[in-house]
DORONU-650954 format. One line per field, with one value per residue (C-alpha): residue number from 1; residue in one letter; x, y, z. Coordinates in Angstrom, 1 decimal, always signed. Layout:
BEGIN
nr <- (NUM:...) $
rest <- (A:...) $
u <- (X:...) $
v <- (Y:...) $
w <- (Z:...) $
This chain:
BEGIN
nr <- (1:2:3:4:5:6:7:8:9:10:11:12:13:14:15:16:17:18:19:20:21:22:23:24:25:26:27:28:29:30:31:32:33:34:35:36:37:38:39:40:41:42:43:44:45:46:47:48:49:50:51:52:53:54:55:56:57:58:59:60:61:62:63:64:65:66:67:68:69:70:71:72:73:74:75:76:77:78:79:80:81:82:83:84:85:86:87:88:89:90:91:92:93:94:95:96:97:98:99:100:101:102:103:104:105:106:107:108:109:110:111:112:113:114:115:116:117:118:119:120:121:122:123:124:125:126:127:128:129:130:131:132:133:134:135:136:137:138:139:140:141:142:143:144:145:146:147:148:149:150:151:152:153:154:155:156:157:158:159:160:161:162:163:164:165:166:167:168:169:170:171:172:173:174:175:176:177:178:179:180:181:182:183:184:185:186:187:188:189:190:191:192:193:194:195:196:197:198:199) $
rest <- (L:Q:C:S:L:L:E:T:L:R:E:I:F:I:S:Y:G:D:D:I:G:K:N:V:H:S:K:F:K:Q:C:L:M:K:I:M:N:H:Q:N:I:P:D:L:Q:N:V:S:N:S:G:K:K:S:A:I:P:K:L:S:L:S:V:Q:Y:E:S:I:K:T:V:I:M:I:D:S:L:D:S:S:L:K:S:L:A:V:D:I:L:I:K:F:L:S:S:R:D:P:N:H:K:Y:V:A:M:K:T:L:T:K:G:I:P:Y:M:E:K:L:D:K:K:N:L:K:F:I:L:S:C:M:Y:E:S:D:F:S:I:K:R:R:S:L:G:V:I:F:E:I:L:Q:N:D:K:L:A:D:Q:E:V:I:L:N:H:V:I:E:F:L:A:Q:A:T:S:S:D:S:E:L:I:N:Y:C:F:V:K:L:L:K:T:K:V:L:E:S:S:K:H:I:K) $
u <- (+151.2:+150.8:+153.5:+151.9:+148.5:+150.0:+151.8:+148.6:+146.5:+149.2:+149.0:+145.2:+145.2:+147.9:+146.1:+142.5:+142.5:+140.1:+137.5:+137.7:+135.3:+136.3:+135.2:+137.6:+140.4:+139.8:+139.8:+143.0:+144.7:+143.7:+145.0:+148.4:+148.6:+147.9:+150.7:+153.2:+152.3:+151.2:+152.9:+154.8:+158.2:+161.1:+163.9:+166.1:+169.2:+168.4:+167.5:+170.0:+171.0:+172.5:+169.4:+169.0:+166.2:+162.6:+161.9:+158.9:+160.8:+162.1:+158.6:+157.2:+159.8:+159.2:+155.5:+156.3:+158.7:+155.9:+153.4:+155.9:+156.6:+152.8:+152.2:+155.0:+154.0:+150.2:+149.6:+146.2:+147.5:+148.1:+151.5:+151.4:+151.2:+154.1:+156.1:+155.4:+156.6:+159.9:+160.4:+160.1:+162.6:+165.0:+164.6:+165.6:+168.7:+169.7:+169.9:+173.2:+172.1:+173.4:+170.6:+168.0:+169.9:+170.3:+166.6:+165.6:+167.8:+166.4:+162.8:+163.7:+165.2:+161.9:+159.9:+161.8:+160.1:+156.7:+157.6:+156.8:+159.0:+161.9:+162.5:+165.9:+166.7:+165.9:+168.0:+171.0:+170.7:+170.6:+173.7:+175.6:+175.1:+177.7:+180.3:+179.2:+181.9:+179.7:+180.3:+176.8:+175.2:+177.4:+176.6:+172.9:+172.9:+174.5:+171.8:+169.2:+171.0:+171.1:+167.4:+166.7:+168.8:+166.4:+163.7:+164.8:+161.6:+162.5:+165.6:+168.2:+170.4:+173.3:+173.5:+173.4:+176.0:+178.3:+178.0:+178.8:+181.9:+183.0:+182.6:+184.7:+187.4:+187.6:+187.3:+190.3:+191.5:+189.2:+186.3:+187.3:+184.0:+182.0:+184.0:+183.3:+179.7:+179.4:+181.1:+178.9:+175.8:+176.9:+177.5:+174.0:+172.5:+174.3:+173.0:+169.5:+169.7:+171.0:+168.2:+165.6:+167.0:+167.0:+163.3) $
v <- (+156.6:+158.3:+156.0:+152.9:+153.9:+154.5:+151.2:+149.4:+151.1:+150.3:+146.6:+146.7:+148.4:+146.0:+142.9:+143.8:+146.7:+145.1:+144.8:+148.5:+150.9:+153.7:+156.4:+155.0:+154.7:+158.4:+159.6:+157.6:+159.1:+162.6:+161.9:+160.8:+163.8:+166.1:+164.6:+164.8:+168.3:+170.1:+168.4:+171.0:+169.8:+172.1:+173.3:+170.2:+172.3:+173.6:+170.4:+169.6:+166.4:+168.2:+167.4:+171.1:+171.6:+170.3:+166.6:+167.8:+168.1:+164.5:+163.3:+165.1:+163.7:+160.1:+160.5:+161.8:+158.9:+156.5:+158.2:+158.1:+154.4:+153.8:+155.6:+153.7:+150.3:+150.4:+149.4:+151.0:+154.5:+156.4:+157.0:+160.8:+160.3:+157.9:+160.4:+163.0:+160.6:+159.9:+163.7:+164.3:+161.5:+163.1:+166.4:+164.5:+163.2:+166.9:+167.4:+167.9:+165.6:+162.1:+160.5:+162.0:+160.7:+157.2:+156.9:+158.3:+155.6:+152.9:+154.0:+154.0:+150.5:+149.2:+151.2:+150.5:+147.0:+148.8:+151.6:+151.7:+154.6:+156.6:+160.2:+160.7:+163.7:+161.7:+158.7:+161.1:+162.3:+158.7:+157.8:+160.9:+159.5:+156.8:+159.5:+160.6:+160.7:+158.8:+155.0:+154.0:+156.3:+155.1:+151.5:+152.2:+154.1:+151.1:+149.0:+151.2:+151.2:+147.5:+147.3:+149.6:+147.3:+144.4:+146.3:+147.3:+149.3:+151.8:+153.3:+152.7:+149.8:+150.7:+154.2:+152.8:+150.1:+152.8:+154.8:+151.7:+150.9:+154.6:+154.3:+151.1:+152.8:+155.7:+153.5:+153.4:+150.7:+152.2:+151.2:+147.5:+146.3:+148.4:+147.0:+143.4:+144.2:+145.7:+142.7:+140.2:+142.2:+142.5:+138.8:+138.1:+140.6:+138.9:+135.5:+136.8:+138.2:+134.9:+133.0:+135.3:+134.6:+130.8:+131.0) $
w <- (+69.2:+65.8:+64.3:+65.8:+64.4:+60.9:+61.1:+62.1:+59.4:+56.8:+57.6:+57.4:+54.0:+52.7:+53.9:+53.4:+51.0:+48.5:+51.3:+52.3:+50.8:+48.4:+50.9:+53.6:+51.0:+50.0:+53.7:+54.4:+51.3:+52.4:+55.9:+54.5:+52.2:+55.1:+57.2:+54.4:+53.3:+56.4:+59.3:+61.3:+60.1:+61.0:+58.7:+58.4:+58.3:+61.8:+63.6:+66.3:+68.0:+71.0:+73.1:+73.9:+71.5:+71.9:+71.0:+69.0:+65.7:+65.9:+66.8:+63.8:+61.5:+62.7:+61.9:+58.5:+57.9:+58.8:+56.5:+53.6:+54.2:+54.3:+51.0:+49.2:+50.5:+49.8:+46.1:+45.9:+46.5:+43.2:+41.7:+42.2:+46.0:+45.9:+43.8:+46.5:+49.2:+47.4:+46.8:+50.5:+51.3:+48.9:+50.8:+54.0:+52.2:+51.6:+55.4:+57.1:+59.9:+59.1:+61.1:+58.8:+55.8:+57.3:+58.1:+54.7:+53.0:+55.3:+54.4:+50.7:+50.9:+52.3:+49.7:+46.5:+45.9:+45.9:+43.5:+39.8:+38.7:+40.0:+38.8:+37.2:+39.4:+42.6:+41.3:+40.7:+44.3:+45.6:+43.6:+44.9:+48.5:+47.7:+48.2:+51.7:+54.3:+56.8:+56.3:+57.4:+54.9:+52.0:+53.0:+53.1:+49.8:+48.1:+49.6:+48.0:+44.7:+44.5:+45.4:+42.5:+40.2:+41.1:+39.1:+35.6:+35.2:+37.9:+36.3:+33.6:+34.9:+32.7:+34.2:+37.7:+37.0:+35.5:+38.7:+40.8:+38.7:+39.0:+42.8:+42.9:+40.7:+43.2:+46.4:+48.8:+51.2:+53.9:+51.7:+51.5:+53.2:+50.7:+47.8:+48.9:+49.4:+45.9:+44.2:+46.1:+45.1:+41.5:+41.3:+42.7:+40.2:+37.4:+38.6:+38.8:+35.2:+33.9:+35.6:+33.9:+30.5:+31.2:+32.0) $
């Protein structure tokens, strides 16, 4: 229910934000801040997928993911709040649980187009996820990286491309699908860059 409410409010603020009063904007911002800072989130290192533990931690995490996505996607919210949201996502990426990492990457992918800046430390952490043992996380991290490459204001593109090339140089035959994915994306990125220069 909390996630559905956040999703609905997000759509309202994205579509009708200009018609919503400053007082309501301020209250919504405070609400999101409270969820991100004070939600009863457990230690990510101790969250288990065994089913023996309470479902409350996963519920709390899902609410926080939804609040983070909301913060990133609403343009009218200030950059400091967006930076906090990304910092929390990076914390999720440090979890040992691959599910947390996967969902954090998925949230980042959706949020990247709405971001204005990406901290160098956070970028470094995202780039390191290319070398995870879990294929789905590697695939998702590459998706985030190529989303970042679409916006040259977010991060130094040369640094990112060097990391992608390094990944390709170290890739093995088991990474063939990821290699193909990288080359297709690199070609598309090059085409997009060429079209910008033509315009």
